[in-house]
C-alpha positions in Angstrom: -89.7 -43.7 100.7 -88.3 -40.3 99.8 -90.6 -37.4 100.7 -90.8 -35.9 97.2 -92.7 -32.8 98.4 -89.9 -31.7 100.6 -86.7 -32.7 98.7 -85.2 -32.0 95.3 -84.6 -34.9 93.0 -80.8 -34.6 93.5 -81.0 -33.8 97.2 -78.3 -36.2 98.3 -75.6 -34.9 95.9 -76.5 -31.3 96.7 -76.4 -32.0 100.4 -73.1 -33.8 100.2 -71.6 -31.1 98.0 -72.4 -28.5 100.6 -71.7 -30.3 103.9 -68.6 -32.3 103.0 -66.5 -29.1 103.2 -67.8 -28.1 106.6 -66.3 -28.8 110.0 -67.9 -31.2 112.5 -69.2 -28.3 114.6 -70.8 -26.8 111.4 -72.5 -30.1 110.6 -73.9 -30.3 114.1 -75.4 -26.8 113.7 -77.0 -28.0 110.5 -78.5 -31.1 112.2 -80.0 -28.9 114.9 -82.3 -27.4 112.3 -84.3 -30.6 112.7 -84.6 -30.1 116.5 -86.1 -27.4 118.6 -83.6 -25.4 120.6 -84.1 -26.4 124.3 -83.8 -22.9 125.6 -85.9 -21.1 122.9 -88.8 -19.1 124.2 -91.5 -16.9 122.7 -89.3 -13.8 123.0 -86.8 -15.4 120.6 -89.5 -15.3 117.9 -89.9 -11.6 118.5 -86.1 -11.1 118.3 -86.0 -13.0 115.1 -88.8 -10.9 113.6 -87.4 -7.6 114.9 -84.0 -8.5 113.3 -85.5 -8.1 109.8 -87.7 -9.5 107.1 -87.1 -13.0 105.6 -84.3 -12.8 103.1 -86.2 -14.0 100.1 -84.5 -17.4 99.8 -86.9 -20.3 99.7 -87.1 -22.1 103.0 -88.7 -25.1 101.5 -86.5 -28.0 100.3 -83.3 -26.3 101.7 -80.7 -28.6 103.0 -78.0 -26.0 103.7 -79.6 -24.3 106.7 -77.8 -24.0 110.0 -78.6 -22.8 113.5 -75.5 -20.7 113.2 -77.1 -18.6 110.4 -78.2 -15.1 111.5 -80.6 -14.2 108.7 -84.1 -15.5 108.5 -84.4 -17.7 105.5 -87.8 -17.6 103.8 -90.2 -15.6 101.7 -92.1 -12.5 102.8 -94.7 -12.3 100.2 -97.4 -13.8 102.4 -97.7 -12.7 106.0 -97.9 -16.0 107.7 -95.1 -17.5 105.6 -92.9 -14.7 106.9 -94.0 -15.7 110.4 -93.0 -19.3 109.6 -89.5 -18.2 108.7 -89.2 -16.3 112.0 -90.4 -19.3 114.0 -87.8 -21.6 112.3 -85.1 -19.0 112.9 -86.0 -18.6 116.6 -85.5 -22.3 117.3 -89.0 -22.6 118.9 -89.9 -24.9 116.0 -87.8 -27.3 113.9 -87.5 -27.4 110.1 -89.6 -30.5 110.3 -92.5 -28.4 111.6 -92.2 -26.1 108.6 -92.1 -29.1 106.2 -95.4 -30.4 107.6 -97.0 -27.7 105.4 -94.6 -25.4 103.7 -97.4 -23.6 101.8 -100.4 -23.4 104.1 -103.6 -21.7 103.0 -106.9 -21.3 104.8 -108.0 -22.6 108.2 -107.1 -26.2 107.8 -103.6 -25.6 106.6 -102.8 -22.9 109.1 -104.3 -24.7 112.1 -102.1 -27.7 111.3 -99.1 -25.5 112.0 -100.2 -22.8 114.4 -103.1 -24.3 116.2 -106.3 -22.4 117.0 -104.9 -19.9 119.5 -107.1 -17.9 121.9 -109.9 -15.8 120.4 -109.6 -12.5 122.2 -111.8 -10.3 120.0 -115.0 -11.4 118.1 -117.2 -8.4 117.5 -117.5 -5.2 115.5 -115.1 -2.3 116.5 -116.8 1.0 117.4 -115.1 4.2 118.4 -116.2 3.5 122.0 -114.1 0.3 121.8 -110.9 1.9 120.9 -109.5 2.5 124.4 -110.2 -1.1 125.4 -108.8 -2.4 122.1 -105.6 -0.5 122.5 -105.2 -1.9 126.0 -105.8 -5.4 124.7 -103.2 -4.9 121.9 -100.6 -3.7 124.3 -101.2 -6.8 126.6 -100.1 -9.3 124.0 -96.8 -10.8 125.0 -93.6 -10.4 123.0 -93.2 -13.2 120.5 -96.8 -14.3 120.5 -98.4 -14.6 117.1 -101.5 -12.6 116.3 -104.0 -13.6 113.6 -106.6 -10.9 112.6 -109.4 -11.3 110.1 -113.0 -10.4 109.3 -115.5 -13.2 108.7 -117.6 -10.8 106.6 -114.8 -10.5 104.0 -114.7 -14.2 103.4 -111.0 -14.1 104.0 -110.1 -16.2 107.0 -106.4 -15.8 106.2 -106.5 -12.2 107.1 -103.2 -10.9 108.5 -100.6 -12.6 110.8 -98.0 -10.7 112.8 -95.6 -11.2 115.7 -96.2 -9.0 118.8 -93.3 -6.9 120.2 -94.9 -6.8 123.7 -95.7 -3.1 123.7 -98.6 -2.9 121.3 -96.3 -2.7 118.2 -95.8 -5.6 115.8 -93.5 -7.1 113.3 -95.0 -8.2 110.0 -94.7 -8.6 106.3 -97.4 -7.8 103.6 -98.8 -5.2 106.0 -101.5 -2.5 105.7 -99.5 0.6 104.8 -99.5 3.9 106.7 -97.6 7.2 106.1 -95.7 8.6 108.9 -98.5 11.2 109.5 -101.1 8.4 109.6 -99.1 5.8 111.7 -99.7 5.6 115.5 -95.9 5.6 116.1 -95.3 8.3 113.5 -93.1 6.0 111.5 -94.1 5.0 108.0 -95.4 1.5 107.7 -94.2 -0.3 104.6 -96.1 -3.2 103.0 -93.0 -5.5 102.7 -91.9 -5.3 106.3 -92.5 -3.4 109.5 -91.3 -3.6 113.1 -92.9 -0.4 114.3 -96.6 -0.6 113.2 -99.1 -1.2 115.9 -101.5 -4.1 116.3 -104.3 -1.6 116.8 -103.8 0.2 113.5 -103.5 -3.1 111.6 -106.6 -4.5 113.2 -109.1 -1.7 113.4 -109.6 -1.6 109.7 -111.0 -5.1 109.7 -114.3 -3.7 111.1 -115.8 -1.8 108.2 -118.9 0.4 108.3 -121.8 -0.5 106.0 -125.4 0.6 105.4 -128.2 -1.9 105.6 -131.4 -1.7 103.5 -133.1 0.5 106.1 -130.3 3.0 105.9 -128.9 2.2 109.3 -125.1 2.3 109.8 -123.5 -0.9 110.9 -120.0 -2.4 111.3 -118.7 -5.8 110.3 -117.3 -8.1 112.9 -113.6 -8.4 113.4 -111.7 -11.3 115.0 -108.3 -11.5 116.7 -106.7 -14.7 117.9 -103.5 -14.8 119.9 -101.2 -17.8 119.7 -98.5 -18.7 122.2 -95.7 -20.2 120.0 -94.7 -22.5 122.8 -98.1 -24.3 122.7 -98.2 -24.8 118.9 -98.7 -28.4 117.8 -95.9 -30.5 116.3 -93.1 -28.0 117.1 -90.5 -30.8 116.9 
C-alpha cells in the first residue's frame, strides 16, 4: 500500500523523470538518503547546522535528494523542523526517520523522533545561578540537540537548537538580540544564527512574577540535552 502521507500522487513518474538522467553513482547517492551514513557522528550535525540555515525547499515528499547535496533541504520556520533538516543532512539519520513524523508538534510527536534526552536543568534561574548555568551551557557537546522550555508558559515545544560545543548554538526561529545585547557581540537574527549562546537563549525562559502577597518569584525553566546518536529509529 502506498504511504500517501509521504508521497505525491504522481511520485513514480516524478522520480523516474529525475533519476533516469543520472549516472549509477548519482543514483547510489540518492539511495543512501534512506540509510544512515556509517561514519556519521554528532559533530556532523553541528557542521551541517553551522554551514547554514535550511534552504526553504520542502523536505517532506521529496524524491530528488542525494547524499552528494551540500545544502540542507528543509524549512526553517519552526526551530525543531530546522533541526530535522540538519539531522538528515548530517547522515546521522535517514530520510525514513524524518518521514516517521515530518510535522511533529508537542511532546508526543517530538519524542517519537528525538527521544526524551537528559534533563539537565529543571528549576527557576536566579542571578546566583548564572555562573553555573553558563558552565553547563559550555559543557554541551558539539552536535548535541538542546531543547529548552518553561512549563509555566504551557509551551512544551519551547526552542530547539544544535550546540557548537563552546556554549554557542545554531538555531532557527531564535530569540533576537542586537550586537550590543548579544553575549558574543554579534547580532542574533530570528531566522538563523550560528553565534548566539545557549545561555542567552535559555535564561529568558525563567520569568519573574509577583504572587498575591507581593513576593517576587521566578518561573521554572527546563533544559534537555539529546545525543543524536542515541535517538530512536535513526535508520
